[in-house]
C-alpha positions as CSV (number, residue, x, y, z in Angstrom):
1,M,-37.9,-33.8,6.3
2,L,-40.9,-35.8,7.6
3,K,-40.4,-39.1,5.8
4,G,-41.6,-41.9,7.9
5,K,-43.6,-39.7,10.3
6,V,-47.3,-40.0,10.8
7,A,-49.5,-36.9,11.2
8,I,-53.2,-36.5,12.2
9,V,-54.7,-33.2,11.1
10,T,-58.3,-32.7,12.4
11,G,-60.7,-30.7,10.4
12,S,-58.6,-31.2,7.3
13,T,-61.1,-31.7,4.5
14,S,-61.1,-28.0,3.7
15,G,-59.6,-24.6,4.6
16,I,-56.7,-24.3,7.0
17,G,-56.6,-28.0,7.9
18,L,-56.3,-29.1,4.3
19,G,-53.5,-26.6,3.6
20,I,-51.6,-27.9,6.6
21,A,-52.2,-31.5,5.6
22,K,-50.9,-30.9,2.1
23,E,-47.8,-29.2,3.4
24,L,-47.0,-32.1,5.7
25,A,-47.5,-34.6,2.9
26,K,-45.2,-32.6,0.7
27,L,-42.5,-33.1,3.3
28,G,-43.1,-36.8,3.3
29,A,-45.4,-37.4,6.2
30,D,-48.1,-40.1,6.1
31,L,-51.5,-38.6,6.9
32,V,-54.8,-39.1,8.7
33,L,-57.4,-36.7,7.4
34,N,-60.5,-35.9,9.4
35,G,-63.5,-33.7,8.9
36,F,-67.0,-33.5,7.4
37,G,-68.1,-33.2,3.8
38,D,-69.2,-35.1,0.8
39,A,-67.8,-38.7,0.7
40,G,-66.8,-38.4,-3.0
41,E,-65.1,-35.1,-2.5
42,I,-63.2,-36.4,0.5
43,E,-62.0,-39.5,-1.4
44,A,-60.9,-37.3,-4.2
45,I,-58.8,-35.2,-1.8
46,R,-57.4,-38.3,0.0
47,S,-56.4,-40.0,-3.2
48,G,-55.1,-36.8,-4.8
49,I,-52.7,-36.1,-1.9
50,E,-51.6,-39.7,-1.9
51,R,-50.9,-39.7,-5.6
52,E,-49.2,-36.3,-5.7
53,H,-46.8,-36.8,-2.8
54,G,-46.3,-40.6,-2.7
55,V,-47.4,-40.9,0.9
56,R,-50.0,-43.0,2.7
57,V,-53.2,-41.1,3.3
58,V,-56.3,-42.4,5.2
59,Y,-59.5,-40.7,6.2
60,D,-61.2,-41.1,9.6
61,G,-64.5,-39.4,10.1
62,A,-64.3,-39.3,13.9
63,D,-66.8,-36.8,15.4
64,M,-64.6,-34.1,17.1
65,S,-67.5,-33.2,19.4
66,K,-67.3,-36.6,21.1
67,G,-64.3,-37.1,23.4
68,E,-64.4,-40.9,23.1
69,A,-64.4,-40.6,19.3
70,V,-61.3,-38.2,19.4
71,R,-59.4,-40.7,21.6
72,G,-60.5,-43.5,19.2
73,L,-59.0,-41.6,16.3
74,I,-55.6,-41.5,18.1
75,A,-55.9,-45.3,19.0
76,A,-56.9,-46.2,15.4
77,T,-54.0,-44.3,13.9
78,V,-51.4,-45.9,16.2
79,E,-53.0,-49.3,15.4
80,K,-52.8,-48.7,11.7
81,F,-49.4,-47.1,11.3
82,G,-47.7,-48.3,14.5
83,R,-46.8,-44.7,15.5
84,L,-48.0,-41.1,15.8
85,D,-45.6,-38.3,15.4
86,I,-47.6,-35.1,14.7
87,L,-51.0,-34.1,16.0
88,V,-52.5,-30.9,14.6
89,N,-55.7,-29.9,16.4
90,N,-57.4,-27.7,13.8
91,A,-61.1,-28.7,13.9
92,G,-63.2,-25.6,14.7
93,I,-66.7,-24.1,14.4
94,Q,-68.0,-20.6,14.9
95,F,-71.2,-18.8,15.9
96,T,-71.7,-15.1,16.7
97,A,-74.2,-13.4,19.0
98,P,-74.1,-11.0,22.0
99,V,-73.3,-12.9,25.2
100,D,-76.8,-12.3,26.7
101,E,-78.3,-13.8,23.5
102,F,-75.8,-16.6,23.0
103,P,-77.6,-20.0,22.8
104,P,-76.2,-22.4,25.5
105,A,-76.2,-25.2,22.9
106,K,-73.9,-23.2,20.6
107,W,-71.6,-22.4,23.6
108,N,-71.3,-26.1,24.4
109,A,-70.8,-27.1,20.8
110,I,-68.0,-24.6,20.2
111,L,-66.2,-25.5,23.4
112,E,-66.5,-29.2,22.6
113,I,-65.0,-29.0,19.1
114,N,-62.6,-26.0,19.5
115,L,-61.2,-26.9,22.9
116,S,-62.2,-30.2,24.4
117,A,-61.4,-32.1,21.2
118,A,-57.8,-30.9,21.5
119,F,-57.6,-32.0,25.2
120,H,-58.8,-35.5,24.4
121,G,-56.5,-35.8,21.4
122,I,-53.5,-34.6,23.3
123,A,-54.2,-36.8,26.4
124,A,-54.4,-39.8,24.1
125,A,-51.4,-39.0,22.0
126,I,-48.8,-38.1,24.6
127,P,-48.1,-41.6,25.9
128,Q,-47.2,-42.8,22.3
129,M,-45.1,-39.7,21.6
130,K,-43.2,-40.1,24.8
131,R,-42.5,-43.7,24.0
132,Q,-41.0,-42.6,20.7
133,R,-39.1,-39.8,22.4
134,W,-40.4,-37.5,19.6
135,G,-43.7,-35.8,19.0
136,R,-45.1,-32.5,17.8
137,I,-48.5,-31.2,19.0
138,V,-49.7,-28.1,17.2
139,N,-52.9,-26.4,18.2
140,I,-54.5,-24.1,15.7
141,A,-55.8,-21.3,17.9
142,S,-56.5,-17.8,16.5
143,A,-55.7,-14.2,17.0
144,H,-58.8,-14.6,19.2
145,G,-56.8,-16.8,21.5
146,L,-54.8,-13.7,22.4
147,V,-57.3,-10.8,22.0
148,A,-61.1,-10.5,21.9
149,S,-63.9,-9.3,19.6
150,T,-67.5,-8.7,20.3
151,H,-70.2,-11.4,19.7
152,K,-67.7,-14.2,19.9
153,A,-67.9,-15.2,23.6
154,A,-67.6,-19.0,23.0
155,Y,-65.0,-18.8,20.3
156,V,-62.8,-16.4,22.2
157,A,-63.1,-18.4,25.4
158,A,-62.3,-21.6,23.6
159,K,-59.3,-20.2,21.8
160,H,-57.9,-18.5,24.9
161,G,-58.4,-21.9,26.6
162,L,-56.5,-23.6,23.8
163,V,-53.5,-21.2,24.2
164,G,-53.6,-22.0,28.0
165,L,-53.7,-25.7,27.4
166,T,-50.7,-25.4,25.0
167,K,-48.7,-23.8,27.8
168,V,-49.5,-26.5,30.3
169,V,-48.7,-29.3,27.8
170,G,-45.5,-27.6,26.8
171,L,-44.4,-27.6,30.5
172,E,-45.5,-31.2,31.1
173,T,-43.7,-32.6,28.1
174,A,-40.6,-30.4,28.4
175,G,-37.4,-32.5,27.9
176,S,-39.3,-35.5,26.6
177,G,-38.7,-34.9,22.9
178,V,-42.4,-33.8,22.6
179,T,-43.3,-30.1,22.0
180,C,-46.6,-28.4,22.1
181,N,-47.3,-25.0,20.4
182,A,-50.2,-22.9,19.2
183,V,-50.5,-21.2,15.9
184,C,-52.7,-18.1,16.0
185,P,-54.0,-17.1,12.5
186,G,-55.7,-13.8,11.8
187,W,-58.0,-13.6,8.9
188,V,-57.5,-16.5,6.5
189,R,-59.6,-16.9,3.4
190,T,-61.5,-20.1,4.3
191,P,-65.1,-21.2,3.8
192,L,-65.8,-20.0,7.3
193,V,-64.5,-16.5,6.5
194,E,-66.2,-16.5,3.1
195,K,-69.5,-16.8,4.9
196,Q,-68.7,-13.8,7.2
197,I,-67.7,-11.7,4.1
198,S,-71.1,-12.6,2.4
199,D,-72.9,-11.7,5.7
200,I,-71.2,-8.3,5.9
201,A,-72.0,-7.6,2.2
202,A,-75.7,-8.6,2.7
203,Q,-76.1,-6.7,6.0
204,R,-74.5,-3.5,4.7
205,G,-75.7,-3.7,1.1
206,I,-72.1,-3.5,-0.2
207,S,-70.1,-5.5,-2.7
208,Q,-68.0,-8.6,-1.7
209,K,-64.8,-6.6,-2.5
210,Q,-65.9,-3.8,-0.2
211,A,-66.8,-6.3,2.5
212,V,-63.3,-7.8,2.3
213,E,-61.7,-4.4,2.7
214,E,-64.0,-3.6,5.7
215,L,-63.2,-7.0,7.3
216,L,-59.4,-6.6,6.9
217,S,-59.1,-2.9,7.7
218,E,-60.8,-3.3,11.0
219,K,-58.3,-5.9,12.4
220,Q,-55.4,-6.9,10.1
221,P,-52.9,-4.1,9.4
222,S,-51.3,-5.9,6.4
223,L,-54.7,-5.7,4.6
224,D,-54.1,-9.1,3.2
225,F,-55.3,-12.6,4.2
226,A,-52.9,-15.3,5.5
227,S,-53.1,-18.4,3.3
228,P,-53.7,-22.0,4.4
229,E,-50.3,-22.8,2.7
230,Q,-48.5,-20.2,4.9
231,L,-50.1,-21.8,8.0
232,G,-48.9,-25.2,6.7
233,G,-45.4,-23.8,6.4
234,T,-45.6,-22.5,10.0
235,V,-46.7,-26.0,11.2
236,A,-43.9,-27.6,9.2
237,F,-41.4,-25.3,10.8
238,L,-42.6,-26.3,14.2
239,C,-42.0,-30.0,13.2
240,S,-38.4,-29.2,12.1
241,A,-35.2,-29.6,14.1
242,A,-34.9,-25.8,14.2
243,A,-38.0,-25.8,16.5
244,D,-36.8,-28.4,19.0
245,Q,-36.6,-25.8,21.8
246,I,-39.8,-24.0,20.9
247,T,-42.6,-25.3,23.2
248,G,-45.5,-23.9,25.1
249,T,-45.7,-20.8,23.0
250,A,-48.2,-19.1,20.6
251,I,-47.0,-18.0,17.2
252,S,-49.1,-15.3,15.5
253,V,-49.7,-15.4,11.7
254,D,-52.0,-12.4,11.7
255,G,-50.6,-9.5,9.5
256,G,-50.0,-7.5,12.7
257,W,-53.5,-7.9,14.3
258,T,-52.2,-8.6,17.8
259,A,-49.3,-6.2,17.6
260,R,-51.7,-3.3,18.4
């Protein structure tokens, strides 16, 4: 379905981003991976996807906290592949604290990576996509882009901002062959969430299993995690012809979290 297309997935060396990247590769897209991690492990991921799916896969370690680096990632991709069809803005970080105790440096870092990086990537990618008369921009927001939780001021603000940015870009690109949508996951079992589970277990003196049940029962009515593969499938759907008229919207993959 995506043979000949070129996709960038930011924050794709683990977790949700890697799940999305693998799904796009499975459908034939050439990939640009991005993210932090051990160089050997990243190379193993890169070469493994390339070998398994017979697509071209490159790694670019652009720092998503730097606007110029994000724009450089877009430019380097177009220079290397001659095109850019799919941009998945997935890179994200988290920090929790009450708003009156929230460190300003953490606020700035979360907004830079979770929101501003998407702005810079989109701004740089749109001219190329419009020239091609086809493009898919998918912003990985969160249930926290639609509702709030305590102690997550920066993350909730950034993800709400990302949903708002999605709507604006959807309107500005309407009719151009380019679409822009947000995917809003609930709890997904990623390294980021594993840490939260461990923190709950340690704070409450309970088992990991009990911590998982506590985490899910509070927010996610399905009492089950969404998987990176399912989110990859959602992104793949948004890249399909069936989604040509879906733009400027937020799709929840949250086990019913935001239905309440």
